N, C-alpha and C positions, 0 to 999 in steps of 0.2 A: 534519515540522518546516519544510521549505522552504515548503510551502503555507500554513501558519499565519503564517510570517514575511512572505511576500509579500502575502498577503491582508490583513494588519494594516496595511501601509504603502501599498498601491496599490489603486485601485478596480478591480474585476474587468472584464476585457475579453479578447477573443480574442488580440490581439497580446501582451498580458502573459502569457497562458497559454502561447502558443507559445514565447515567449522563455524562460519558466521551464522548460518541458520541455527545451529545448535546453541550459539551464544544468545540469539534472539529469544529463545525459550525462557531462560532464567531472567532476562531483562524484563520480558512481558509479565512474568510471574511476580517479580519484585514490585513492579509498578501496578500490579493488580489489573492488568489489561485483559480484556475478553479474548477468548481463543480465536475468534474471527479476525481480530487485529493481528494476531500472530501469523495467521495464514496470509493476510494481505501484506504484512511485513515481509514474509518470505517471497511473495510474488514481486514486490517492489525491489527487494534485494536482488532477485534474479535479473530483473530489467536493468538495474544499475550496474551490476557486476558482470553479467555474462554477455550482454549485447555490446559488441564493440562500437564505440562512438568516437568521433573526431574531437568532440568538446570535452572539457574537464569533467571529472566525476561529480563534483559539487553542482555543476550546472545541470547535469542529467538528473541528479537527485532533486534539485529544486524544480525542474520542469515536471517531473513525475508528481511531486507534491502539488504543484499548481494544477495539473490536469485532473487529479483526483478531487481537489477542492472545488474546481469548477463543476465537475460532475455531481458532487454532493449538492452544490448550490442550485443547479438546474433541477435535480430531483426534488429538492425541497420546494422550489418554485412550482413545479408541476403538481406536487402533492397539495399545495395550498390553492392553486388556481383550479385544478381539476380533481377535487376530492372523490374518493371512492364512496359511492352511495350504497344504500341497502338495496337488495334485489326486491323489486315490488311484487314478484310472484311468490316469494317465500312467505309462508304463513297463511296463504289463502286456500 
């Protein structure tokens, strides 16, 4: 969301990217979001801001959200269908 908002209003450059990554830190802290979410937010921000695209920034941000959501759904499906079992050789 932050990447789409920033890319819609400012031209992409390295200074803007750095400032936006710094802004993500306090946002994640205020929302009490895990550090891994901050890292993933930085990666997503880089994809939205630094990779030139022909489509509007909001569309790029939405596609990234959809890609990650589909990946999470597939991972949950595999975890349910193919659960990790205990190693039968352990404890013998």
